[in-house]
C-alpha positions as CSV (number, residue, x, y, z in Angstrom):
1,M,0.0,0.1,0.0
2,N,2.9,2.4,0.8
3,E,4.3,1.7,-2.7
4,A,0.9,2.8,-4.2
5,L,0.7,5.9,-2.2
6,K,4.3,6.8,-3.1
7,A,3.6,6.1,-6.8
8,G,0.5,8.3,-7.1
9,F,1.0,11.1,-4.6
10,P,3.7,13.5,-3.2
11,L,5.0,13.0,0.3
12,F,2.3,13.9,2.7
13,R,2.7,17.1,4.8
14,D,-0.6,16.8,6.8
15,E,-3.2,14.3,7.9
16,H,-5.7,15.6,5.6
17,T,-3.8,14.9,2.4
18,L,-2.9,11.5,3.7
19,R,-6.5,10.6,4.5
20,Y,-7.6,11.9,1.0
21,A,-5.0,9.7,-0.7
22,V,-6.1,6.6,1.3
23,D,-9.7,7.2,0.4
24,L,-9.0,7.7,-3.2
25,L,-6.8,4.4,-3.3
26,C,-9.1,2.4,-1.3
27,G,-12.1,3.7,-3.2
28,K,-11.3,1.1,-5.9
29,Y,-12.1,-1.6,-3.4
30,G,-14.8,-0.2,-1.0
31,K,-15.7,2.6,1.3
32,V,-13.4,3.5,4.1
33,E,-15.4,3.4,7.2
34,Y,-12.6,3.8,9.7
35,L,-9.2,5.4,9.4
36,R,-6.9,6.2,12.3
37,I,-3.4,7.6,11.6
38,F,-0.6,7.2,14.2
39,P,2.9,8.7,13.7
40,V,5.1,5.7,14.7
41,T,8.7,6.3,13.8
42,M,11.1,9.1,13.1
43,D,14.5,8.0,11.8
44,T,16.9,10.4,13.6
45,W,19.6,9.6,11.1
46,T,17.5,10.5,8.0
47,G,14.7,12.4,9.5
48,A,12.0,10.2,7.8
49,L,8.7,10.0,9.5
50,H,6.3,7.2,9.0
51,C,2.7,6.8,10.2
52,L,0.7,3.6,11.0
53,C,-2.6,3.6,9.3
54,L,-5.5,1.3,10.5
55,L,-8.5,1.1,8.4
56,Q,-11.6,-0.8,7.8
57,L,-13.5,-1.0,4.5
58,N,-17.1,-1.7,3.8
59,P,-18.1,-4.1,2.5
60,P,-15.8,-6.6,4.3
61,Q,-15.0,-8.4,1.0
62,A,-13.3,-5.1,-0.1
63,E,-10.6,-5.7,2.6
64,T,-9.8,-9.2,1.2
65,A,-9.3,-7.6,-2.3
66,L,-7.2,-4.8,-0.9
67,R,-5.0,-7.2,0.9
68,S,-4.4,-9.3,-2.1
69,K,-3.5,-6.3,-4.3
70,Q,-1.5,-4.1,-1.9
71,K,0.9,-4.7,1.0
72,V,-1.7,-4.6,3.8
73,S,-1.6,-6.5,7.0
74,T,-4.1,-7.1,9.6
75,V,-4.1,-6.0,13.2
76,G,-7.1,-7.2,15.0
77,A,-10.2,-6.1,13.2
78,S,-8.4,-3.5,11.0
79,L,-6.0,-3.6,8.1
80,A,-2.8,-1.9,8.8
81,F,0.0,-0.4,6.6
82,V,2.8,2.1,7.2
83,A,2.8,5.4,5.1
84,D,5.8,7.5,4.5
85,V,5.3,11.2,5.2
86,D,7.2,14.4,4.5
87,K,9.8,15.6,7.1
88,E,7.6,18.8,7.3
89,W,4.6,16.8,8.5
90,S,2.4,19.0,10.4
91,G,0.2,16.3,12.0
92,P,0.8,14.7,15.3
93,R,4.1,13.3,16.1
94,A,5.2,10.3,17.9
């Protein structure tokens, strides 16, 4: 999933643009019913910041399709992937 986000969008500087990209990409599979974004790592060497994204799609079959096409894992009842964000990220930080 992160590769699909990298291929179609610039690095994300805020939560709004990341949410928009996830909605747009996942819209091919189903409706995003739940999306939480958590900043998880900041590489002090490179300054790279990553966000853990947890989401749920409707209908549930859409989650299976997304997992088979993109690199998306599951955590509990949610799908999970890590998104790279810009070092100028204005959203919450870890």
